[in-house]
VOPADREN-928519 format. One record per atom (N, C-alpha, C): residue in one letter; x, y, z. Coordinates in steps of 0.2 Angstrom, whole numbers, plus 5000, padded with zeros to 4 digits. Each point is the difference from the previous one (the first is absolute). Example, Ala and Ser with C-alpha at 12.3 -4.5 7.8 and 13.67 -1.06 7.14 Angstrom:
BEGIN
A506649725039 A499650065000 A500450065000 S499850054996 S500450065001 S499650055003 
END
This chain:
BEGIN
X516750355330 X500350054996 X499650004993 X500349954995 X499750004994 X499349965000 X499949975006 X499349975001 X499550044998 X500150075002 X499450044999 X499750014993 X500549994995 X499750004993 X499649944998 X500149955004 X499649944999 X499350015003 X499950055005 X499450015003 X499550034995 X500350024994 X499550034995 X499649944997 X500249945000 X499649954998 X499449995004 X500050015007 X499550005005 X499550064998 X500350064999 X499650064999 X499649994994 X500349984994 X499749994994 X499449955000 X500149945003 X499649955001 X499350025004 X500150055005 X499550025004 X499750074999 X500250034994 X499850074998 X500250045006 X500650005003 X500250045005 X500550054998 X500250055004 X500550044999 X500649975003 X500650004996 X500649975003 X500250035006 X499950075001 X500250035007 X499749975006 X499449974999 X499649975005 X500249935002 X500449974996 X500249935001 X500650005005 X499949965005 X500549995005 X500049925002 X500549974998 X500049935001 X500749995004 X499949975007 X500649995003 X500549954997 X500650014999 X500549954997 X500549995006 X500049945002 X500549985006 X500549954997 X500549995005 X500549954998 X500750034999 X500249984993 X500650024998 X500050044994 X500550004995 X500150044995 X500049964993 X500049935000 X500149964994 X499549955000 X499749994994 X499549954998 X499649975006 X500249945002 X499549965005 X500050045007 X500550045001 X500050035007 X499650065000 X499750024994 X499550064999 X499349975001 X499750025005 X499349985001 X499550065000 X499650014995 X499550045000 X499449975004 X499750045005 X499549985004 X499350024997 X499849974995 X499450024997 X499450005004 X500049965005 X499450005005 X500050075004 X500550035000 X500150065004 X499850074996 X499949994994 X499850064996 X499450045003 X500150065001 X499650045004 X499450034996 X499849974994 X499550024996 X499549944999 X499450014999 X499549954999 X500149964994 X500649964999 X500149964995 X500149935002 X499849954996 X500149935002 X500449974994 X500449955001 X500349964995 X499949935000 X499949974994 X499949925000 X500749975002 X500049945001 X500649965002 X500550014994 X499849994994 X500450014994 X500350074999 X499650055002 X500250075000 X500650015005 X499949975006 X500550015005 X500649974998 X500049944997 X500649974997 X500350044995 X499650024995 X500350044994 X500350075003 X499650035004 X500350075002 X500649995005 X500049955004 X500649995004 X500649994996 X499949954995 X500649994995 X500250064996 X499550044998 X500250064996 X500450055005 X499850015006 X500350055005 X500749975002 X500049935001 X500749975002 X500550014994 X499850004994 X500450004994 X500050074997 X499850055003 X500050074997 X500750024998 X500549995004 X500750024998 X500249964994 X499949945000 X500249964994 X499650024994 X499450025000 X499650034994 X500450064998 X500250045004 X500350074998 X500749984997 X500449965002 X500649984997 X499949974993 X499549965000 X499849974993 X499850054995 X499650055002 X499850054996 X500650044997 X500550015005 X500650044998 X500549954996 X499849944999 X500449954996 X500749995003 X500050005007 X500649995004 X500450055000 X499850064998 X500450065000 X500050045007 X499749975005 X500050045006 X499549975005 X499950045005 X499649985005 X499450055001 X499649995005 X499550055001 X500250065004 X500550034998 X500350055004 X499650065000 X499650024995 X499550055001 X499549995005 X499849945000 X499549985005 X500350015007 X500649985001 X500350005007 X500150075001 X500250044996 X500250075001 X499350045002 X499549984997 X499350035001 X499849985008 X500149945001 X499949975007 X500450045005 X500650014998 X500550035005 X499850085001 X499750034995 X499850075000 X499450005005 X499549954999 X499450005004 X500249995007 X500549965001 X500249985007 X500350065003 X500450044997 X500350065002 X499550055002 X499550014995 X499550055002 X499649985006 X499949945001 X499649975006 X500450025006 X500749985000 X500450015006 X500050085001 X500150044995 X500050075001 X499350035004 X499549974998 X499350025003 X500049985007 X500349945002 X500049985007 X500550045004 X500650024997 X500550055003 X499650075001 X499650014996 X499650075001 X499449995005 X499949945003 X499550005005 X499449964998 X499949984994 X499449964998 X500049945003 X499549985004 X500049945004 X499649954997 X499850004994 X499749954996 X500349984994 X500749985001 X500449984994 X500149925001 X499849974995 X500149925000 X500349984994 X500549965000 X500449984994 X500149925001 X500249974994 X500249935000 X500749994998 X500449965003 X500649994997 X500349945004 X500649984997 X500449945003 X500450035006 X499749985006 X500350035006 X500249955006 X500450025004 X500249955006 X499350005004 X499849945002 X499349995002 X499949945004 X499550005005 X499949945004 X499349984998 X499750024994 X499449984998 X499949924999 X500649974998 X500049934999 X500749985004 X500249944999 X500649975003 X500650024996 X499950034994 X500650034996 X500250065003 X500650014999 X500450075002 X499750064996 X499949994994 X499850054996 X499349984996 X499650044998 X499449994997 X499750064997 X499750004994 X499750054997 X499350015004 X499950065003 X499450015004 X499850075000 X499450015002 X499850075000 X500250035007 X500250065000 X500250045006 X499850075000 X500050035006 X499850075001 X500750045001 X500050054996 X500650055001 X499950055005 X500550035003 X499950065004 X500750044999 X500050055004 X500650044999 X500749975001 X500049955004 X500749975001 X500149934995 X499549994996 X500049944996 X499449955001 X500249945001 X499449955000 X499750005008 X499450025000 X499750005007 X499749935002 X499749964995 X499749945002 X500049964993 X500149935001 X499949954995 X499249985001 X499750004994 X499349985001 X499949934998 X499849965005 X500049924999 X499349984998 X499550045000 X499349984999 X499949984993 X500450024995 X499949974993 X500149935000 X500349975005 X500149924999 X499549975004 X499550035003 X499449975003 X499449994995 X499749945002 X499449994996 X500149984992 X500649974999 X500249994993 X499649944997 X499949994994 X499749954997 X500449945000 X499749944999 X500449945000 X500650004994 X499850034995 X500550014994 X500650045003 X499850065003 X500550045002 X500549975006 X499749965004 X500349975006 X500549954997 X499849964995 X500549964997 X500550034996 X499950054996 X500550044997 X500550045005 X499750025005 X500450035005 X500649955003 X499749945002 X500549955002 X500549984995 X499850004993 X500549984995 X500550054999 X499850075000 X500550054999 X500550015006 X499849985006 X500450005005 X500749965000 X499949944996 X500649964999 X500550044996 X499850024994 X500450034996 X500350075002 X499550045004 X500250065002 X500649995006 X499949955004 X500549995006 X500749994997 X500049964994 X500649994997 X500350064997 X499650054997 X500350064997 X500250055006 X499650005006 X500250045005 X500749985003 X500149935001 X500649975002 X500650024996 X499950004993 X500550024995 X500250075001 X499550045000 X500150075001 X500350025006 X499849975006 X500450025006 X500749985000 X500149944997 X500749975000 X500450054995 X499750024995 X500450054995 X500250065004 X499550035004 X500150065003 X500649995006 X499949955003 X500549985005 X500750004997 X500149964994 X500650004997 X500350064998 X499550054997 X500350064998 X500250045006 X499750005006 X500250035006 X500749985002 X500249944999 X500649975002 X500650024996 X499850014993 X500550024995 X500150085000 X499550035003 X500150085000 X500550035005 
END
């Protein structure tokens, strides 16, 4: 969601247009569980090991940066609203028959052993047509290590979320 504003760093560094930047971000929605796959950037850009570390940290902490800029007075709600609007626009395009609509979101998935995982997927008239697993193929050593680390925290978060929903269903 708000990761996209961090892509501006990549665009500026490489003299590219922001609209041309597409970095798959997988995993979850908070800090360590957010993993930008910089090796999968679809433009002819390369990053040093230090740049990968720095950019990954900036993308993972994007939400925190927004809260800090707002001096604790709120969250990245405008960014989330913008992401929601873009998602709705994509969904409507798919409902109208556009067969080339791909999005990324935290969805129920079999891409990893986790029940939910932020992944790229193809939309169609009825909703999600397919989860795209190829983003997790051919990762760098850094990305493989980060992926394994995020799974531990993300698994815990998923378990808490599922328990919360089940508790709500029982009390409803």
